[in-house]
C-alpha positions in Angstrom: 24.1 -19.2 17.8 22.3 -16.3 17.2 25.4 -14.2 15.9 26.2 -16.8 13.0 22.5 -16.1 11.8 22.3 -12.5 12.4 25.9 -11.7 10.5 25.8 -10.5 7.4 28.8 -12.9 5.9 26.5 -15.7 6.3 24.7 -14.5 3.2 27.6 -13.3 1.2 27.1 -9.6 0.6 24.6 -6.5 1.7 23.3 -6.5 -1.9 21.8 -10.3 -1.8 20.1 -9.0 1.8 18.9 -5.8 0.6 17.7 -7.9 -3.1 16.2 -10.8 -0.6 14.5 -7.8 1.4 12.9 -6.5 -2.1 11.4 -9.5 -3.5 9.6 -10.2 0.0 8.5 -6.6 -0.3 7.3 -7.2 -3.8 5.8 -10.5 -2.7 3.8 -9.1 0.1 2.2 -6.0 -2.1 1.3 -9.0 -4.9 -0.4 -11.1 -2.1 -2.2 -8.2 -1.0 -3.2 -6.7 -4.2 -4.6 -10.4 -4.9 -6.7 -10.3 -1.5 -8.0 -6.8 -2.5 -9.1 -8.2 -6.1 -10.6 -11.2 -5.2 -12.4 -8.9 -2.8 -13.7 -6.7 -5.3 -14.4 -9.4 -7.2 -16.7 -10.8 -4.9 -18.5 -7.5 -4.5 -16.9 -6.4 -1.3 -15.6 -2.8 -0.7 -12.2 -1.7 0.7 -13.0 1.7 2.2 -9.1 2.4 2.7 -8.5 1.8 -1.1 -10.5 4.4 -2.3 -10.0 7.8 -3.8 -11.3 10.2 -2.7 -11.8 9.3 0.7 -15.2 8.8 1.4 -16.7 12.0 3.3 -13.5 14.3 3.0 -16.1 16.9 1.6 -13.6 17.6 -1.0 -15.5 19.3 -4.3 -14.3 20.8 -7.3 -14.1 24.2 -7.7 -16.4 23.8 -10.8 -19.3 22.5 -8.2 -19.4 25.0 -5.6 -21.4 28.0 -5.7 -20.6 31.5 -4.7 -22.4 32.6 -1.6 -23.3 36.3 -1.3 -22.3 38.4 1.2 -25.4 39.9 3.4 
């Protein structure tokens, strides 16, 4: 029974398998992006989706001040 389900000949071709996995990945990506969009519309913050990351300490070169040596 497991051999029938795992065998690629059941699906017809490897292209069909790759296409199915690709469509599944796209559907999952849209579901995650839709969840994040709905959450942001409600006022939630998703820190993992922000760039630059909070607290990373990165500043632009124009904002940095030169420090004089003692």
